[in-house]
Phi, psi and omega in degrees: 000128173294156182301125186255129170257109185251134187236106183272113187270159172289141176272130185283338182287124185297334181269004181269102184255357180282173173215146179279349177224121177271161185303323180296325177280331173302320179299318180299318181296314180296316181298334181269006176095006175285132171277106186251123174249133181238124178284145172296142180210116187290338182256351180301138187295334176256126180293153183299333180297331179289329176285318180298326181291338181259010172105005179282148172280152181246136180224155180297156177299134177084002185280359179301333182301334180247021178291159178304146183304330183278354181289144175255121188269120183250131175210196179236302186252199194300151171281160171295168182294337179238161005279168182286337179242123182254113186263342187271171161276130181242138175244117177188175174279101185277332182051053188230003189255359181237031176060037175292159178303130178089355186297312180298321177299315178299315183293327178292329177295323175292317181298318182295324184265349184078016178272181182223139173261117172258088189290127181297331182291339182249021174272095192232161172278186186286356173261359183090005181280131180295142187259338177214125186207154176261009191308313184303313186286329174299314179293323180298313182288324178299318177290318183299318181292323179295323176298311184295323177293319179294331180265008176070028183239013179279122185251129176250149358286156178289147177227148179299149183215196173241158178302319179301314180292322180293319178301322178297322180287330183287335185300136182299144178245164175304131178094353175291128180281146174293148170210163180260148180222144178237130171251122175257131190086037191288344184263356177271184179305306181298320180296322178296319176295322179297316183295324179296316181293319179296319178293324175297332179273001179083022180245126177264107188277158165283136185240119176246148174218213187304314185301318184285330185274344178297321177233078189298127174265089186297316177302322180292322175300311182290346178278356176267152178284324182229135174240130175242113179267120183238019183269124172253099182285139177248350175222157183297133177225154177301141182298147179283320179232128180252163180303321179296332181291334183295334181256012177294124184294340180262007180298125175265339185303129182238333181228125182240114177250114178260097181293326188287323178050055181268031184302133179092345180273145174294348179263009181294125182272355178229070184278052180247008176211160187239005175203152180284170173256169189234170181298323180288334182217073191287349186234132176238133181275117179273329177218140180277323185211116352290151188296143175219120183249137181252137166239124183211077183254125189268008170223047181311315184299344178293343176286342169236067192296324184287312184294318183287327178292318180297316179297313183295315181299321178296326178284325185280332184309303184300330178288324174293321179294340181244031183297136178186201184259353179250187176060219181302321179296320177296318178295320178299318181292321177299320182294325180295315181292323176299314181298320179298318177295320180297330180270001179071030184257126181258151178301133178095349183293135182281146177291157175289149174290000000 
């Protein structure tokens, strides 16, 4: 590995408490010769002192904009609105390759500055399998919140917790009514997490995956009380729930938890809402009678920040230790350039005002 200068940035979203690199793995990076700079961050689950103790340099929050040109900027969620020109290589979840809202503007910022997005979602092996993901914990929390909402025990605003504490809340209590639950995408990472949470809640879910969604039995879907969607579509598929289904007089479905949150994308399999929900207001009522509630939070794993960060960091570490222009990193770079071409964006093109 050529010498890597890695810059772990502060997350601008106030509810983002995760980190892609935990202190124990930061130690491994430093010991391997990586120059690691970590920005101060008041909400990160691991305090800055733990990074400093393993040899990382400390920098103020947001100082990545003036980092050396060769530094690779590492984060998780969205960048701040500025600067207009992004000159560095950035590693984070960009959500910009499926024509999501704001995707073209983000890609233009990279084109204007000559930088590159190495999107974590597209960091894959040669078979297309993702190499580092939060999917298990997203599914686990998406199902957990659905259970609590269905049982009338979901409290807002949401606050980060531990798996042990959440499991205790999930256990069925005297007087809890039975309900049925369906997990779509049940065989993937997110689906596995959703099934685990439902089982912890004493619910044995119906599990659908590719075979069941090829010929979707929509009446059977609507006959469940709870739906947890864990499908991340990569090609157009017929929607699982349509606007007309919400008004179906025989609909039993009461709680819809969309783990994928592909809102705004033409590949969205649940095109029945137009914005995500938030920690302060995690549930939106889509229909009053019969009631149908939506949970669509796009950073679910941040509610279990320690467990989800540790899992993700352990997966990402070997990839960072082998950082370069080939392999998964080369594929991620190729996908960025392909997406820019698909959006008709040329290198050096200025972002819109």
